[in-house]
N, C-alpha and C positions, 0 to 999 in steps of 0.2 A: 626452034631446038628439041630435038627428044632427050629430057634428062638423065637417061641408061646408057647415052650410046657415050663408044671411047675411041679418039684416033689418036691414033699417036703421036703425028704431026702436031695436033692440034694444044696434046697435050705437053709437051717440048715446050711451044712458045709459053702455055700457064708457066710451066716448070720457073723460064728464063726471065720470066714476066715478074714471078713471087719474089725468085731471090734479087732484084735488085731492086724491087719496091721495100723487100724489107731486110737487108741485107746488113744493116745495121742491129736492128734486134735480133738477127741469129747468130752475131758477131759475139754481140754482146750477153745471148743464153751459154753459146758455145764456151766464151771464157769461165763465166761463172761455174758451169759443173767442170769445165780444169781445176779452177782455179779451190774448188773447195774440197775435192778429194787432197790434194798438193795441202793446204791451209792446217787440216785436220792431219797426214802425213807430220807434220814440221812441230806440231802441236804435244804429237805423241811422241815423237822421236824427242823430246824433252823432258817429256814425262817417263818415258820408259826408254833406256839408251838398248833395252836386246827387244826390240820392238819387229817381227819378223814379216816375214810374207804373209802366212797363214792368218799372222794378226791383220795385215793389211786384209784378206778377204774378208773379214767378218766387216770390218768398217765398209770397206765394198760392195757389201751385200746391201748393207743397212743405206747407203748413200744411192742405191742402187734402185730401192723400193719407190725411196723418199722421194729423190730427184724424178726420177721419170713418175710416178704420181704426179706429182706440180706439170711435169714439160708436160702432159697428154693435156692434163686440165685447163691449157690454156690453148687449146687446139682452135676454138673455134670463139673466144672472144672479144675479136675483131666485130661479131653480128652485135655485141651490147651497142653498138654504136650506131647510130643514123649512116656514117659515112662507111661504114663497114657495109652495108648491109644494102648501099645503093654499088659498090664496088662489085657485090658478090653478083647483083642482078642484071649488072654492065657489062662486067668479062664474059668474053665472048669463047664462053667452053660449056660442057655439060656437066651437071649438077656431079655425076659419076668421077668424071678429071678432077671436078674442084677437092670431092672427099677424097681421092685418093693421094691425090696430093695431101694434103693434113695429114693426114695416115702415116705415109711417109715421113713426116715429116716426125709426128708423132712420136713413131718406133725405132725406124729402122734407121733414120737420124741419128734420133736421140742416144741407140748404143753405139752407134760410129763413136760420135761427141764421149760416151761415157768409156769408151777401151783407149779412147786416147787419153782421155783426164787417169785412167788407171794407170797405165803405163810413165804417163809422168808422173807422178805419185810414188813410183816403184823406182824410178830413176833416183828421185831426191831421196829414199831410203837407200840406195844406195851408197849415195855420192854421200851424204854425211852420218852415213852408219860406219865405221874402221870395219875391217874384212867380211862385212855382208856380202851376199853374192845377191845378183838379181832373180824375181823367181819366174818361172815359167805357168802361167793363167792356163796350159793345160796340165799342168802336173796337179792344179788341184779336184780335174777327173779323174786322176789316174790312181787306181788302189795301190797305198802299200801296208801291208798286213801289220808290221809292226809298228806303225802308226795311226792305228786307226780303230776303236774298241765295235764299228759295226763290222757284218759282212761285207766281202765287195759287192753282190749285189744289193746290200742296203745301201750300201755305201753310195753306188750309182744314181740309183733309186732315189736317195735324199737329193741329189743333186737336180735331179728330171721331174721335180716335186718343185725344185727352188722355181728354175726355168717355169716351173708351168703358172706357180704363184704370181710370178711377174705378171708375166701375156694377161694373167685373170687380173690383178689388181690395173693395171694400168688401161686396159679395155674399161674397167669402171669410169676411170677417171676422165677416160676418153669421151665416154656418152657424160656424163656430168659435165660436161664441156660445152656441147650441147643442150642440155638441158637449163641450165643455167649460167648466163653470160658475164656474171660478175660473182666474184667469192667462191668459184667453181671447186675451189678444192678441198674447202672447209665446207663447203657446202652435201659436199660428195660425200666428204669424209662422215662426218655426223651422219649422211643419211646412211651410210652402210654399216654405221656404228648403232645405229637403233635396228636396224635392219637385223643385226648380230642379236642385239639383248631381244627382239621380238621373237628370234628365230632357236637360242641357248634358252631363253623361257620359257616358251612353250614345251619344248621339249623337255624339260625338267619335270615342268607342272601336270605332262602326259603318264609321264612316268611314273611321277607318285598316285597319278589317279584311276591308272589301267595297271599297273605292273603293282604286285602285290611284294613284298619286302624279303629276299632274300637273295639266292644264286639265280639267274637266268643267259640262258645262251642269243647274243644276238647276230642272225646271219646278215650278213651285208654284202655291199656288191665288193671285190678285190682292189685293193692298193690300186694296182696297175690297170683295174679298169678305170676308177676317175682322172687317175693322170692320163692316161694316152686317150682315152677315149670321151668323158663326161667333160672335164674342165674344156681340152679344145674344142668339141663342140660349144659350150656354153660361152665363150670366147667369140668362135664363127657370128653365134645368136648376138652377143654384142653388138658387136659392128653392125651385122645387121638393122639392127634397130635406129642405130645411131646415123645408119645410111637413113633412113628412112625418116627419121625426125631430123634431118638435116635437106632432103627435099621438100617436108613440109616446111620448113623456114622460108624456100624460096615464097611460098604461096602466101604466108602470113607477112612476108614481109612487103608485097605487090600492095595487100590493103593497106 
């Protein structure tokens, strides 16, 4: 079977098989993701009776990045075991179909359960705090001049940056899951930390060596170019590298 082919009927059977085989794991993961914001919300209610919807948004953003990274980092964890490798080779589906299924679980399915967890946590806040009103998550993306220090364009651009950074970070942890089968989240985090330290340290060193002290102007790409072009292309490139590495794992496991 060609590893790059895609058949919708075969993919549907693959998805059904995966749900049946891993339903307990998915239910436990979903329950954990729903419980984490709820527990944090209840804890904050006892500490701060004026816990508002916008306070929640900050907490939800942190949960989005942390839990999203952990969720993506276990996408290929089963390949660290012999049984997982054998099942991968014996399943009658192409590598592209298997990869797309894991991507759907790592990104869209996570976002689906995250939205549910946010709604549950917000419902708890409304029920436990007197005179509180439910939050509308679309309001986060709407600009109100009297409530923000930023201009309308910068306010909307800020949210686009958050979304872009989420997909960038989660794609890196998704790639890390295929590179390291055990403790993938920890190893990916350390690798990114080291790369950032090297990048930042090299930049500072180059500036000290080649740029004289005093004022100077740095001509750069615009922020919009980075958010709308560079980051999306880089994310797609990371997904492609993950797919190539995933296909290579089939050849490695055969030996």
